[in-house]
C-alpha positions as CSV (number, residue, x, y, z in Angstrom):
1,M,-25.6,120.0,99.1
2,N,-21.3,120.6,98.9
3,R,-21.3,116.9,100.7
4,L,-23.2,115.1,98.1
5,L,-21.0,116.7,95.5
6,L,-18.2,115.7,97.6
7,A,-19.2,112.1,97.6
8,A,-20.0,112.2,94.0
9,L,-16.6,113.5,93.3
10,L,-14.7,110.9,95.8
11,L,-16.8,107.8,93.9
12,A,-16.0,109.2,90.4
13,A,-12.1,109.0,91.3
14,L,-12.4,105.0,92.4
15,P,-10.6,102.8,89.9
16,A,-13.1,101.7,87.4
17,R,-12.5,98.4,87.9
18,A,-12.9,97.5,91.6
19,F,-12.9,93.7,90.9
20,D,-10.1,91.1,90.9
21,D,-8.5,91.1,87.6
22,E,-7.6,87.4,88.1
23,K,-10.9,85.8,88.3
24,P,-12.9,86.5,84.9
25,F,-16.7,86.6,84.7
26,N,-16.8,83.6,82.9
27,N,-14.8,80.6,81.4
28,Y,-13.9,81.4,78.0
29,T,-10.5,82.0,77.0
30,E,-9.6,82.9,73.8
31,T,-8.2,80.2,71.7
32,E,-5.8,80.5,68.2
33,A,-9.2,79.6,66.7
34,D,-10.8,82.4,67.9
35,R,-8.1,84.9,67.0
36,A,-7.9,83.2,63.5
37,R,-11.7,83.5,62.8
38,K,-11.3,87.5,63.5
39,T,-9.5,87.9,60.4
40,F,-11.3,85.3,58.4
41,T,-9.2,84.1,55.2
42,E,-10.8,80.6,54.1
43,A,-8.3,77.8,53.8
44,E,-7.9,75.8,50.8
45,E,-7.9,72.0,52.1
46,P,-8.4,68.5,50.3
47,L,-11.4,67.2,51.0
48,P,-11.5,64.1,53.6
49,P,-11.4,60.5,52.6
50,Y,-14.8,59.4,51.9
51,P,-16.2,57.6,55.4
52,E,-16.1,53.7,55.4
53,A,-18.8,51.5,55.4
54,A,-18.1,50.8,59.3
55,A,-17.6,54.6,60.4
56,K,-18.8,55.8,63.8
57,W,-21.5,58.1,63.4
58,F,-22.6,60.7,66.4
59,D,-26.3,61.0,66.4
60,I,-27.1,65.1,67.1
61,Y,-30.0,65.6,69.0
62,L,-32.3,67.9,67.3
63,S,-36.0,67.6,69.2
64,P,-38.1,65.5,70.7
65,T,-40.3,65.8,67.3
66,A,-37.7,65.3,64.8
67,K,-38.0,62.9,62.1
68,T,-34.8,63.9,59.9
69,K,-31.6,63.0,61.9
70,L,-28.2,64.8,61.5
71,L,-25.1,62.6,62.1
72,I,-21.5,63.4,62.3
73,A,-18.5,61.3,60.9
74,A,-16.8,61.0,64.4
75,A,-13.2,60.7,62.8
76,S,-13.7,63.7,60.2
77,V,-14.0,66.3,62.9
78,R,-11.3,68.4,63.1
79,P,-10.1,72.1,63.2
80,A,-8.8,73.8,59.9
81,A,-6.3,76.6,59.6
82,D,-8.8,79.0,59.3
83,G,-10.5,78.5,62.4
84,T,-13.2,76.6,60.8
85,V,-14.5,73.3,62.1
86,R,-14.4,70.4,59.5
87,Y,-16.5,67.4,59.3
88,I,-18.7,64.9,57.4
89,A,-22.4,65.1,57.8
90,N,-24.9,62.6,56.8
91,V,-29.0,64.5,56.9
92,R,-30.7,60.9,57.0
93,S,-34.4,61.5,55.8
94,P,-37.4,60.1,57.6
95,Q,-37.1,57.4,54.8
96,G,-33.7,56.3,55.8
97,F,-32.0,57.6,52.4
98,D,-28.4,59.3,53.8
99,N,-27.2,62.6,52.1
100,I,-23.8,62.8,52.8
101,S,-21.5,65.6,52.4
102,A,-18.2,67.5,53.4
103,E,-18.5,70.6,55.3
104,A,-17.0,73.7,57.2
105,L,-18.7,75.3,59.9
106,Y,-17.7,79.0,60.9
107,C,-17.6,80.4,64.1
108,A,-18.2,84.3,63.9
109,P,-16.3,85.8,67.1
110,G,-19.0,88.4,67.7
111,S,-21.7,90.8,65.8
112,F,-19.3,92.7,63.5
113,A,-16.6,92.9,66.1
114,G,-13.7,94.4,64.9
115,G,-15.1,95.6,61.7
116,Q,-15.5,91.9,61.0
117,S,-18.9,91.5,59.2
118,K,-18.8,88.0,58.2
119,K,-21.7,86.2,59.8
120,S,-21.4,82.4,61.4
121,G,-22.4,79.8,59.0
122,Y,-21.6,76.7,57.1
123,K,-20.4,75.7,53.5
124,T,-20.8,72.4,51.9
125,Y,-17.9,71.7,49.7
126,A,-19.1,67.9,48.2
127,Y,-21.7,65.5,48.4
128,G,-21.2,62.1,48.9
129,D,-22.1,59.5,46.0
130,P,-23.2,56.1,48.3
131,V,-22.9,53.7,45.2
132,N,-19.3,54.8,44.1
133,R,-18.2,55.5,47.5
134,R,-16.8,59.1,46.6
135,W,-16.9,62.9,46.7
136,I,-18.7,65.1,44.0
137,T,-17.7,68.4,44.3
138,A,-20.4,71.3,45.1
139,R,-20.8,73.7,42.4
140,N,-20.1,77.4,43.5
141,P,-20.4,76.5,47.1
142,G,-21.2,79.8,49.2
143,W,-21.7,80.1,53.0
144,Q,-25.1,79.7,54.3
145,E,-26.6,81.1,57.4
146,F,-28.3,79.2,59.8
147,G,-32.2,79.5,60.5
148,G,-35.1,78.6,58.4
149,S,-38.0,75.9,58.5
150,P,-36.9,73.0,61.0
151,N,-36.1,70.7,58.2
152,S,-33.8,72.6,56.2
153,G,-29.9,72.4,55.8
154,A,-29.4,75.5,57.9
155,A,-31.6,74.8,60.5
156,L,-30.2,71.4,61.1
157,R,-26.9,72.4,61.3
158,G,-27.9,75.5,63.7
159,A,-27.6,72.5,66.0
160,L,-23.8,72.5,65.6
161,Y,-23.2,76.1,65.8
162,R,-25.0,75.6,69.5
163,I,-22.4,73.0,70.3
164,W,-19.0,74.5,68.7
165,C,-19.5,78.3,68.8
166,I,-21.2,79.4,71.9
167,D,-18.3,79.8,74.7
168,G,-15.6,79.6,72.2
169,T,-14.4,77.2,69.5
170,P,-12.0,74.4,70.6
171,D,-9.1,74.5,68.6
172,T,-8.4,70.4,69.1
173,A,-9.9,67.3,67.4
174,D,-10.2,66.1,71.2
175,G,-11.9,69.1,72.1
176,L,-14.2,69.2,69.6
177,I,-15.4,65.6,70.3
178,K,-15.8,66.6,74.0
179,R,-18.2,68.9,72.8
180,L,-20.0,66.8,70.9
181,N,-20.4,64.3,73.8
182,E,-21.1,67.3,76.3
183,R,-23.6,69.1,74.0
184,G,-24.5,66.9,71.2
185,G,-26.6,64.1,71.6
186,L,-27.9,60.9,72.2
187,H,-24.9,58.9,71.5
188,D,-21.6,59.8,72.0
189,A,-18.5,59.9,69.1
190,S,-17.5,55.7,70.6
191,G,-21.3,54.6,69.9
192,R,-22.3,54.6,73.5
193,Q,-25.4,55.8,74.9
194,S,-25.1,59.4,76.1
195,S,-26.7,60.9,79.2
196,R,-27.5,63.7,77.1
197,E,-31.7,63.4,76.3
198,S,-32.9,66.9,76.7
199,D,-32.7,70.1,74.3
200,F,-29.9,72.5,74.0
């Protein structure tokens, strides 16, 4: 019995972390954007220029049966000062009608981590007027959580969450575009065919 007790005490005396600190468990490295999200304060930023007629649109892969398309204007994708991702989206209906909007995506650093109660979500700042090629500011815009029916706006933006939020959010426009190419869809940001043809 004394030998068992002695063995237990020796094990308890070992360092709690017997692994090499130089080798992290995953590839995630906290970025400035991640740190900004921990104390989220929304930044007031001007609306982006309305997309040109010849703008490059990235076709987000949603599912094999999705009839609605989610397109992202590649040139509009950028990180904002508040840690959100700003972009122009186009939700194209099965009938081919375009619904263009200027939006932000917020990636929460964790579930209520460090007292942070804001959840991941997206916000629409303005809607596109395709006839006059201008923005119409949204009335009382608010943050929307992801989920809902498969064709709802929140469910469609869930694809963007999987692209930009999982494994930390890139803090450069190039990094965000790279994520689109790696995880995003059937066509990359230059319009070329992507090798990605399966679900997330």
